[in-house]
mmCIF file of the N, C-alpha and C atoms, coordinates in Angstrom:
data_MODEL
# 
_entry.id   MODEL 
# 
loop_
_atom_site.group_PDB 
_atom_site.id 
_atom_site.type_symbol 
_atom_site.label_atom_id 
_atom_site.label_alt_id 
_atom_site.label_comp_id 
_atom_site.label_asym_id 
_atom_site.label_entity_id 
_atom_site.label_seq_id 
_atom_site.pdbx_PDB_ins_code 
_atom_site.Cartn_x 
_atom_site.Cartn_y 
_atom_site.Cartn_z 
_atom_site.occupancy 
_atom_site.B_iso_or_equiv 
_atom_site.pdbx_formal_charge 
_atom_site.auth_seq_id 
_atom_site.auth_comp_id 
_atom_site.auth_asym_id 
_atom_site.auth_atom_id 
_atom_site.pdbx_PDB_model_num 
ATOM 1   N N  . MET A 1 1  ? 0.848   -1.177 0.000  1.00 0.00 ? 1  MET A N  1 
ATOM 2   C CA . MET A 1 1  ? 0.000   0.000  0.000  1.00 0.00 ? 1  MET A CA 1 
ATOM 3   C C  . MET A 1 1  ? 0.898   1.246  0.000  1.00 0.00 ? 1  MET A C  1 
ATOM 4   N N  . THR A 1 2  ? 0.540   2.235  -0.763 1.00 0.00 ? 2  THR A N  1 
ATOM 5   C CA . THR A 1 2  ? 1.315   3.465  -0.883 1.00 0.00 ? 2  THR A CA 1 
ATOM 6   C C  . THR A 1 2  ? 0.848   4.488  0.148  1.00 0.00 ? 2  THR A C  1 
ATOM 7   N N  . ALA A 1 3  ? 1.807   5.159  0.797  1.00 0.00 ? 3  ALA A N  1 
ATOM 8   C CA . ALA A 1 3  ? 1.464   6.200  1.762  1.00 0.00 ? 3  ALA A CA 1 
ATOM 9   C C  . ALA A 1 3  ? 0.912   7.420  1.030  1.00 0.00 ? 3  ALA A C  1 
ATOM 10  N N  . VAL A 1 4  ? -0.105  8.054  1.621  1.00 0.00 ? 4  VAL A N  1 
ATOM 11  C CA . VAL A 1 4  ? -0.727  9.235  1.040  1.00 0.00 ? 4  VAL A CA 1 
ATOM 12  C C  . VAL A 1 4  ? -0.363  10.444 1.890  1.00 0.00 ? 4  VAL A C  1 
ATOM 13  N N  . SER A 1 5  ? 0.223   11.460 1.273  1.00 0.00 ? 5  SER A N  1 
ATOM 14  C CA . SER A 1 5  ? 0.539   12.692 1.990  1.00 0.00 ? 5  SER A CA 1 
ATOM 15  C C  . SER A 1 5  ? -0.746  13.488 2.164  1.00 0.00 ? 5  SER A C  1 
ATOM 16  N N  . LEU A 1 6  ? -1.072  13.811 3.419  1.00 0.00 ? 6  LEU A N  1 
ATOM 17  C CA . LEU A 1 6  ? -2.293  14.572 3.680  1.00 0.00 ? 6  LEU A CA 1 
ATOM 18  C C  . LEU A 1 6  ? -2.073  16.067 3.521  1.00 0.00 ? 6  LEU A C  1 
ATOM 19  N N  . GLY A 1 7  ? -0.814  16.507 3.450  1.00 0.00 ? 7  GLY A N  1 
ATOM 20  C CA . GLY A 1 7  ? -0.536  17.913 3.179  1.00 0.00 ? 7  GLY A CA 1 
ATOM 21  C C  . GLY A 1 7  ? -1.122  18.861 4.200  1.00 0.00 ? 7  GLY A C  1 
ATOM 22  N N  . VAL A 1 8  ? -1.084  18.500 5.486  1.00 0.00 ? 8  VAL A N  1 
ATOM 23  C CA . VAL A 1 8  ? -1.653  19.352 6.522  1.00 0.00 ? 8  VAL A CA 1 
ATOM 24  C C  . VAL A 1 8  ? -0.801  20.616 6.644  1.00 0.00 ? 8  VAL A C  1 
ATOM 25  N N  . PRO A 1 9  ? -1.415  21.786 6.498  1.00 0.00 ? 9  PRO A N  1 
ATOM 26  C CA . PRO A 1 9  ? -0.638  23.025 6.581  1.00 0.00 ? 9  PRO A CA 1 
ATOM 27  C C  . PRO A 1 9  ? -0.202  23.323 8.012  1.00 0.00 ? 9  PRO A C  1 
ATOM 28  N N  . GLU A 1 10 ? 0.871   24.087 8.142  1.00 0.00 ? 10 GLU A N  1 
ATOM 29  C CA . GLU A 1 10 ? 1.324   24.503 9.462  1.00 0.00 ? 10 GLU A CA 1 
ATOM 30  C C  . GLU A 1 10 ? 0.384   25.573 10.004 1.00 0.00 ? 10 GLU A C  1 
ATOM 31  N N  . VAL A 1 11 ? 0.294   25.638 11.329 1.00 0.00 ? 11 VAL A N  1 
ATOM 32  C CA . VAL A 1 11 ? -0.551  26.634 11.973 1.00 0.00 ? 11 VAL A CA 1 
ATOM 33  C C  . VAL A 1 11 ? 0.143   27.991 11.857 1.00 0.00 ? 11 VAL A C  1 
ATOM 34  N N  . PRO A 1 12 ? -0.569  29.037 11.396 1.00 0.00 ? 12 PRO A N  1 
ATOM 35  C CA . PRO A 1 12 ? 0.078   30.343 11.281 1.00 0.00 ? 12 PRO A CA 1 
ATOM 36  C C  . PRO A 1 12 ? 0.488   30.885 12.648 1.00 0.00 ? 12 PRO A C  1 
ATOM 37  N N  . GLY A 1 13 ? 1.532   31.698 12.674 1.00 0.00 ? 13 GLY A N  1 
ATOM 38  C CA . GLY A 1 13 ? 2.058   32.235 13.918 1.00 0.00 ? 13 GLY A CA 1 
ATOM 39  C C  . GLY A 1 13 ? 1.115   33.198 14.616 1.00 0.00 ? 13 GLY A C  1 
ATOM 40  N N  . ARG A 1 14 ? 0.336   33.954 13.873 1.00 0.00 ? 14 ARG A N  1 
ATOM 41  C CA . ARG A 1 14 ? -0.592  34.905 14.476 1.00 0.00 ? 14 ARG A CA 1 
ATOM 42  C C  . ARG A 1 14 ? -1.887  34.907 13.676 1.00 0.00 ? 14 ARG A C  1 
ATOM 43  N N  . PRO A 1 15 ? -2.980  35.297 14.309 1.00 0.00 ? 15 PRO A N  1 
ATOM 44  C CA . PRO A 1 15 ? -4.244  35.317 13.563 1.00 0.00 ? 15 PRO A CA 1 
ATOM 45  C C  . PRO A 1 15 ? -4.219  36.356 12.453 1.00 0.00 ? 15 PRO A C  1 
ATOM 46  N N  . ILE A 1 16 ? -4.908  36.079 11.361 1.00 0.00 ? 16 ILE A N  1 
ATOM 47  C CA . ILE A 1 16 ? -4.961  36.990 10.225 1.00 0.00 ? 16 ILE A CA 1 
ATOM 48  C C  . ILE A 1 16 ? -5.792  38.218 10.589 1.00 0.00 ? 16 ILE A C  1 
ATOM 49  N N  . ALA A 1 17 ? -6.877  38.027 11.291 1.00 0.00 ? 17 ALA A N  1 
ATOM 50  C CA . ALA A 1 17 ? -7.726  39.135 11.723 1.00 0.00 ? 17 ALA A CA 1 
ATOM 51  C C  . ALA A 1 17 ? -8.155  38.875 13.159 1.00 0.00 ? 17 ALA A C  1 
ATOM 52  N N  . ALA A 1 18 ? -8.396  39.922 13.896 1.00 0.00 ? 18 ALA A N  1 
ATOM 53  C CA . ALA A 1 18 ? -8.839  39.774 15.285 1.00 0.00 ? 18 ALA A CA 1 
ATOM 54  C C  . ALA A 1 18 ? -10.240 39.171 15.304 1.00 0.00 ? 18 ALA A C  1 
ATOM 55  N N  . ARG A 1 19 ? -10.446 38.246 16.223 1.00 0.00 ? 19 ARG A N  1 
ATOM 56  C CA . ARG A 1 19 ? -11.774 37.651 16.371 1.00 0.00 ? 19 ARG A CA 1 
ATOM 57  C C  . ARG A 1 19 ? -12.637 38.561 17.227 1.00 0.00 ? 19 ARG A C  1 
ATOM 58  N N  . ARG A 1 20 ? -13.885 38.728 16.843 1.00 0.00 ? 20 ARG A N  1 
ATOM 59  C CA . ARG A 1 20 ? -14.762 39.570 17.647 1.00 0.00 ? 20 ARG A CA 1 
ATOM 60  C C  . ARG A 1 20 ? -15.219 38.805 18.876 1.00 0.00 ? 20 ARG A C  1 
ATOM 61  N N  . VAL A 1 21 ? -15.568 39.509 19.917 1.00 0.00 ? 21 VAL A N  1 
ATOM 62  C CA . VAL A 1 21 ? -15.958 38.901 21.185 1.00 0.00 ? 21 VAL A CA 1 
ATOM 63  C C  . VAL A 1 21 ? -17.325 38.237 21.033 1.00 0.00 ? 21 VAL A C  1 
ATOM 64  N N  . SER A 1 22 ? -17.438 37.016 21.499 1.00 0.00 ? 22 SER A N  1 
ATOM 65  C CA . SER A 1 22 ? -18.720 36.310 21.508 1.00 0.00 ? 22 SER A CA 1 
ATOM 66  C C  . SER A 1 22 ? -18.752 35.411 22.730 1.00 0.00 ? 22 SER A C  1 
ATOM 67  N N  . ARG A 1 23 ? -19.913 34.920 23.066 1.00 0.00 ? 23 ARG A N  1 
ATOM 68  C CA . ARG A 1 23 ? -19.983 34.019 24.220 1.00 0.00 ? 23 ARG A CA 1 
ATOM 69  C C  . ARG A 1 23 ? -19.916 32.577 23.736 1.00 0.00 ? 23 ARG A C  1 
ATOM 70  N N  . ARG A 1 24 ? -19.382 31.734 24.579 1.00 0.00 ? 24 ARG A N  1 
ATOM 71  C CA . ARG A 1 24 ? -19.184 30.333 24.224 1.00 0.00 ? 24 ARG A CA 1 
ATOM 72  C C  . ARG A 1 24 ? -20.444 29.533 24.550 1.00 0.00 ? 24 ARG A C  1 
ATOM 73  N N  . ILE A 1 25 ? -20.846 28.673 23.607 1.00 0.00 ? 25 ILE A N  1 
ATOM 74  C CA . ILE A 1 25 ? -21.920 27.718 23.841 1.00 0.00 ? 25 ILE A CA 1 
ATOM 75  C C  . ILE A 1 25 ? -21.407 26.342 23.441 1.00 0.00 ? 25 ILE A C  1 
ATOM 76  N N  . ASP A 1 26 ? -22.051 25.303 23.924 1.00 0.00 ? 26 ASP A N  1 
ATOM 77  C CA . ASP A 1 26 ? -21.689 23.942 23.553 1.00 0.00 ? 26 ASP A CA 1 
ATOM 78  C C  . ASP A 1 26 ? -22.770 23.368 22.656 1.00 0.00 ? 26 ASP A C  1 
ATOM 79  N N  . VAL A 1 27 ? -22.352 22.887 21.485 1.00 0.00 ? 27 VAL A N  1 
ATOM 80  C CA . VAL A 1 27 ? -23.250 22.203 20.563 1.00 0.00 ? 27 VAL A CA 1 
ATOM 81  C C  . VAL A 1 27 ? -22.906 20.729 20.693 1.00 0.00 ? 27 VAL A C  1 
ATOM 82  N N  . GLY A 1 28 ? -23.647 20.050 21.541 1.00 0.00 ? 28 GLY A N  1 
ATOM 83  C CA . GLY A 1 28 ? -23.270 18.680 21.909 1.00 0.00 ? 28 GLY A CA 1 
ATOM 84  C C  . GLY A 1 28 ? -21.945 18.769 22.648 1.00 0.00 ? 28 GLY A C  1 
ATOM 85  N N  . PRO A 1 29 ? -20.955 17.968 22.271 1.00 0.00 ? 29 PRO A N  1 
ATOM 86  C CA . PRO A 1 29 ? -19.658 18.024 22.947 1.00 0.00 ? 29 PRO A CA 1 
ATOM 87  C C  . PRO A 1 29 ? -18.694 19.057 22.363 1.00 0.00 ? 29 PRO A C  1 
ATOM 88  N N  . VAL A 1 30 ? -19.136 19.823 21.342 1.00 0.00 ? 30 VAL A N  1 
ATOM 89  C CA . VAL A 1 30 ? -18.245 20.755 20.647 1.00 0.00 ? 30 VAL A CA 1 
ATOM 90  C C  . VAL A 1 30 ? -18.487 22.187 21.126 1.00 0.00 ? 30 VAL A C  1 
ATOM 91  N N  . PRO A 1 31 ? -17.452 22.834 21.709 1.00 0.00 ? 31 PRO A N  1 
ATOM 92  C CA . PRO A 1 31 ? -17.609 24.237 22.096 1.00 0.00 ? 31 PRO A CA 1 
ATOM 93  C C  . PRO A 1 31 ? -17.541 25.139 20.871 1.00 0.00 ? 31 PRO A C  1 
ATOM 94  N N  . VAL A 1 32 ? -18.410 26.158 20.833 1.00 0.00 ? 32 VAL A N  1 
ATOM 95  C CA . VAL A 1 32 ? -18.467 27.097 19.711 1.00 0.00 ? 32 VAL A CA 1 
ATOM 96  C C  . VAL A 1 32 ? -18.514 28.517 20.276 1.00 0.00 ? 32 VAL A C  1 
ATOM 97  N N  . GLY A 1 33 ? -17.728 29.419 19.684 1.00 0.00 ? 33 GLY A N  1 
ATOM 98  C CA . GLY A 1 33 ? -17.721 30.807 20.129 1.00 0.00 ? 33 GLY A CA 1 
ATOM 99  C C  . GLY A 1 33 ? -16.782 31.022 21.294 1.00 0.00 ? 33 GLY A C  1 
ATOM 100 N N  . GLY A 1 34 ? -16.727 32.244 21.780 1.00 0.00 ? 34 GLY A N  1 
ATOM 101 C CA . GLY A 1 34 ? -15.849 32.574 22.895 1.00 0.00 ? 34 GLY A CA 1 
ATOM 102 C C  . GLY A 1 34 ? -14.395 32.306 22.535 1.00 0.00 ? 34 GLY A C  1 
ATOM 103 N N  . ASP A 1 35 ? -13.682 31.637 23.434 1.00 0.00 ? 35 ASP A N  1 
ATOM 104 C CA . ASP A 1 35 ? -12.271 31.319 23.203 1.00 0.00 ? 35 ASP A CA 1 
ATOM 105 C C  . ASP A 1 35 ? -12.076 29.955 22.553 1.00 0.00 ? 35 ASP A C  1 
ATOM 106 N N  . ALA A 1 36 ? -13.159 29.294 22.143 1.00 0.00 ? 36 ALA A N  1 
ATOM 107 C CA . ALA A 1 36 ? -13.059 27.961 21.544 1.00 0.00 ? 36 ALA A CA 1 
ATOM 108 C C  . ALA A 1 36 ? -12.394 28.048 20.177 1.00 0.00 ? 36 ALA A C  1 
ATOM 109 N N  . PRO A 1 37 ? -11.590 27.047 19.818 1.00 0.00 ? 37 PRO A N  1 
ATOM 110 C CA . PRO A 1 37 ? -10.999 27.053 18.480 1.00 0.00 ? 37 PRO A CA 1 
ATOM 111 C C  . PRO A 1 37 ? -12.075 26.844 17.411 1.00 0.00 ? 37 PRO A C  1 
ATOM 112 N N  . VAL A 1 38 ? -11.774 27.262 16.196 1.00 0.00 ? 38 VAL A N  1 
ATOM 113 C CA . VAL A 1 38 ? -12.708 27.098 15.089 1.00 0.00 ? 38 VAL A CA 1 
ATOM 114 C C  . VAL A 1 38 ? -12.865 25.615 14.785 1.00 0.00 ? 38 VAL A C  1 
ATOM 115 N N  . SER A 1 39 ? -14.090 25.146 14.623 1.00 0.00 ? 39 SER A N  1 
ATOM 116 C CA . SER A 1 39 ? -14.364 23.739 14.319 1.00 0.00 ? 39 SER A CA 1 
ATOM 117 C C  . SER A 1 39 ? -14.877 23.621 12.889 1.00 0.00 ? 39 SER A C  1 
ATOM 118 N N  . VAL A 1 40 ? -14.374 22.616 12.173 1.00 0.00 ? 40 VAL A N  1 
ATOM 119 C CA . VAL A 1 40 ? -14.807 22.367 10.805 1.00 0.00 ? 40 VAL A CA 1 
ATOM 120 C C  . VAL A 1 40 ? -15.206 20.907 10.702 1.00 0.00 ? 40 VAL A C  1 
ATOM 121 N N  . GLN A 1 41 ? -16.335 20.639 10.067 1.00 0.00 ? 41 GLN A N  1 
ATOM 122 C CA . GLN A 1 41 ? -16.798 19.275 9.887  1.00 0.00 ? 41 GLN A CA 1 
ATOM 123 C C  . GLN A 1 41 ? -17.130 19.073 8.418  1.00 0.00 ? 41 GLN A C  1 
ATOM 124 N N  . SER A 1 42 ? -16.776 17.918 7.881  1.00 0.00 ? 42 SER A N  1 
ATOM 125 C CA . SER A 1 42 ? -17.110 17.612 6.501  1.00 0.00 ? 42 SER A CA 1 
ATOM 126 C C  . SER A 1 42 ? -17.284 16.103 6.359  1.00 0.00 ? 42 SER A C  1 
ATOM 127 N N  . MET A 1 43 ? -17.708 15.675 5.179  1.00 0.00 ? 43 MET A N  1 
ATOM 128 C CA . MET A 1 43 ? -17.930 14.255 4.910  1.00 0.00 ? 43 MET A CA 1 
ATOM 129 C C  . MET A 1 43 ? -17.305 13.894 3.568  1.00 0.00 ? 43 MET A C  1 
ATOM 130 N N  . THR A 1 44 ? -16.975 12.624 3.413  1.00 0.00 ? 44 THR A N  1 
ATOM 131 C CA . THR A 1 44 ? -16.512 12.135 2.117  1.00 0.00 ? 44 THR A CA 1 
ATOM 132 C C  . THR A 1 44 ? -17.687 11.518 1.371  1.00 0.00 ? 44 THR A C  1 
ATOM 133 N N  . THR A 1 45 ? -17.560 11.415 0.057  1.00 0.00 ? 45 THR A N  1 
ATOM 134 C CA . THR A 1 45 ? -18.640 10.856 -0.753 1.00 0.00 ? 45 THR A CA 1 
ATOM 135 C C  . THR A 1 45 ? -18.259 9.511  -1.364 1.00 0.00 ? 45 THR A C  1 
ATOM 136 N N  . THR A 1 46 ? -17.089 8.995  -0.991 1.00 0.00 ? 46 THR A N  1 
ATOM 137 C CA . THR A 1 46 ? -16.632 7.719  -1.542 1.00 0.00 ? 46 THR A CA 1 
ATOM 138 C C  . THR A 1 46 ? -17.103 6.568  -0.662 1.00 0.00 ? 46 THR A C  1 
ATOM 139 N N  . ARG A 1 47 ? -17.028 5.362  -1.219 1.00 0.00 ? 47 ARG A N  1 
ATOM 140 C CA . ARG A 1 47 ? -17.286 4.178  -0.397 1.00 0.00 ? 47 ARG A CA 1 
ATOM 141 C C  . ARG A 1 47 ? -16.115 4.036  0.569  1.00 0.00 ? 47 ARG A C  1 
ATOM 142 N N  . THR A 1 48 ? -16.402 3.843  1.848  1.00 0.00 ? 48 THR A N  1 
ATOM 143 C CA . THR A 1 48 ? -15.315 3.752  2.825  1.00 0.00 ? 48 THR A CA 1 
ATOM 144 C C  . THR A 1 48 ? -14.469 2.508  2.614  1.00 0.00 ? 48 THR A C  1 
ATOM 145 N N  . SER A 1 49 ? -14.971 1.535  1.872  1.00 0.00 ? 49 SER A N  1 
ATOM 146 C CA . SER A 1 49 ? -14.166 0.351  1.560  1.00 0.00 ? 49 SER A CA 1 
ATOM 147 C C  . SER A 1 49 ? -13.094 0.664  0.511  1.00 0.00 ? 49 SER A C  1 
ATOM 148 N N  . ASP A 1 50 ? -13.270 1.782  -0.218 1.00 0.00 ? 50 ASP A N  1 
ATOM 149 C CA . ASP A 1 50 ? -12.263 2.235  -1.187 1.00 0.00 ? 50 ASP A CA 1 
ATOM 150 C C  . ASP A 1 50 ? -11.317 3.182  -0.456 1.00 0.00 ? 50 ASP A C  1 
ATOM 151 N N  . ILE A 1 51 ? -10.351 2.599  0.229  1.00 0.00 ? 51 ILE A N  1 
ATOM 152 C CA . ILE A 1 51 ? -9.471  3.358  1.117  1.00 0.00 ? 51 ILE A CA 1 
ATOM 153 C C  . ILE A 1 51 ? -8.700  4.437  0.366  1.00 0.00 ? 51 ILE A C  1 
ATOM 154 N N  . GLY A 1 52 ? -8.164  4.112  -0.797 1.00 0.00 ? 52 GLY A N  1 
ATOM 155 C CA . GLY A 1 52 ? -7.381  5.078  -1.564 1.00 0.00 ? 52 GLY A CA 1 
ATOM 156 C C  . GLY A 1 52 ? -8.185  6.312  -1.943 1.00 0.00 ? 52 GLY A C  1 
ATOM 157 N N  . ALA A 1 53 ? -9.394  6.110  -2.456 1.00 0.00 ? 53 ALA A N  1 
ATOM 158 C CA . ALA A 1 53 ? -10.238 7.231  -2.870 1.00 0.00 ? 53 ALA A CA 1 
ATOM 159 C C  . ALA A 1 53 ? -10.682 8.053  -1.663 1.00 0.00 ? 53 ALA A C  1 
ATOM 160 N N  . THR A 1 54 ? -10.978 7.380  -0.548 1.00 0.00 ? 54 THR A N  1 
ATOM 161 C CA . THR A 1 54 ? -11.387 8.088  0.663  1.00 0.00 ? 54 THR A CA 1 
ATOM 162 C C  . THR A 1 54 ? -10.245 8.944  1.196  1.00 0.00 ? 54 THR A C  1 
ATOM 163 N N  . LEU A 1 55 ? -9.031  8.379  1.242  1.00 0.00 ? 55 LEU A N  1 
ATOM 164 C CA . LEU A 1 55 ? -7.873  9.151  1.700  1.00 0.00 ? 55 LEU A CA 1 
ATOM 165 C C  . LEU A 1 55 ? -7.574  10.309 0.763  1.00 0.00 ? 55 LEU A C  1 
ATOM 166 N N  . GLN A 1 56 ? -7.807  10.120 -0.533 1.00 0.00 ? 56 GLN A N  1 
ATOM 167 C CA . GLN A 1 56 ? -7.595  11.201 -1.498 1.00 0.00 ? 56 GLN A CA 1 
ATOM 168 C C  . GLN A 1 56 ? -8.556  12.344 -1.235 1.00 0.00 ? 56 GLN A C  1 
ATOM 169 N N  . GLN A 1 57 ? -9.817  12.039 -0.966 1.00 0.00 ? 57 GLN A N  1 
ATOM 170 C CA . GLN A 1 57 ? -10.781 13.092 -0.668 1.00 0.00 ? 57 GLN A CA 1 
ATOM 171 C C  . GLN A 1 57 ? -10.415 13.814 0.634  1.00 0.00 ? 57 GLN A C  1 
ATOM 172 N N  . ILE A 1 58 ? -9.958  13.074 1.630  1.00 0.00 ? 58 ILE A N  1 
ATOM 173 C CA . ILE A 1 58 ? -9.550  13.692 2.889  1.00 0.00 ? 58 ILE A CA 1 
ATOM 174 C C  . ILE A 1 58 ? -8.379  14.635 2.644  1.00 0.00 ? 58 ILE A C  1 
ATOM 175 N N  . ALA A 1 59 ? -7.418  14.202 1.830  1.00 0.00 ? 59 ALA A N  1 
ATOM 176 C CA . ALA A 1 59 ? -6.266  15.051 1.507  1.00 0.00 ? 59 ALA A CA 1 
ATOM 177 C C  . ALA A 1 59 ? -6.717  16.316 0.791  1.00 0.00 ? 59 ALA A C  1 
ATOM 178 N N  . GLU A 1 60 ? -7.681  16.212 -0.119 1.00 0.00 ? 60 GLU A N  1 
ATOM 179 C CA . GLU A 1 60 ? -8.175  17.373 -0.835 1.00 0.00 ? 60 GLU A CA 1 
ATOM 180 C C  . GLU A 1 60 ? -8.919  18.323 0.099  1.00 0.00 ? 60 GLU A C  1 
ATOM 181 N N  . LEU A 1 61 ? -9.606  17.796 1.093  1.00 0.00 ? 61 LEU A N  1 
ATOM 182 C CA . LEU A 1 61 ? -10.310 18.642 2.052  1.00 0.00 ? 61 LEU A CA 1 
ATOM 183 C C  . LEU A 1 61 ? -9.357  19.452 2.917  1.00 0.00 ? 61 LEU A C  1 
ATOM 184 N N  . THR A 1 62 ? -8.202  18.851 3.244  1.00 0.00 ? 62 THR A N  1 
ATOM 185 C CA . THR A 1 62 ? -7.259  19.578 4.090  1.00 0.00 ? 62 THR A CA 1 
ATOM 186 C C  . THR A 1 62 ? -6.610  20.670 3.306  1.00 0.00 ? 62 THR A C  1 
# 
């Protein structure tokens, strides 16, 4: 099996723009707003049994 590079970018040293003040709420187990980090959720459209295609989509999402 061939290794797939996910190409995860490095975290920038400082924020690009200041975040505006908001209050934190919990959406299920995920904190949103306030000092919580930004959360991103997505899905793949491939069959999970097709590991190569699924990993390729994950790499493209990152």
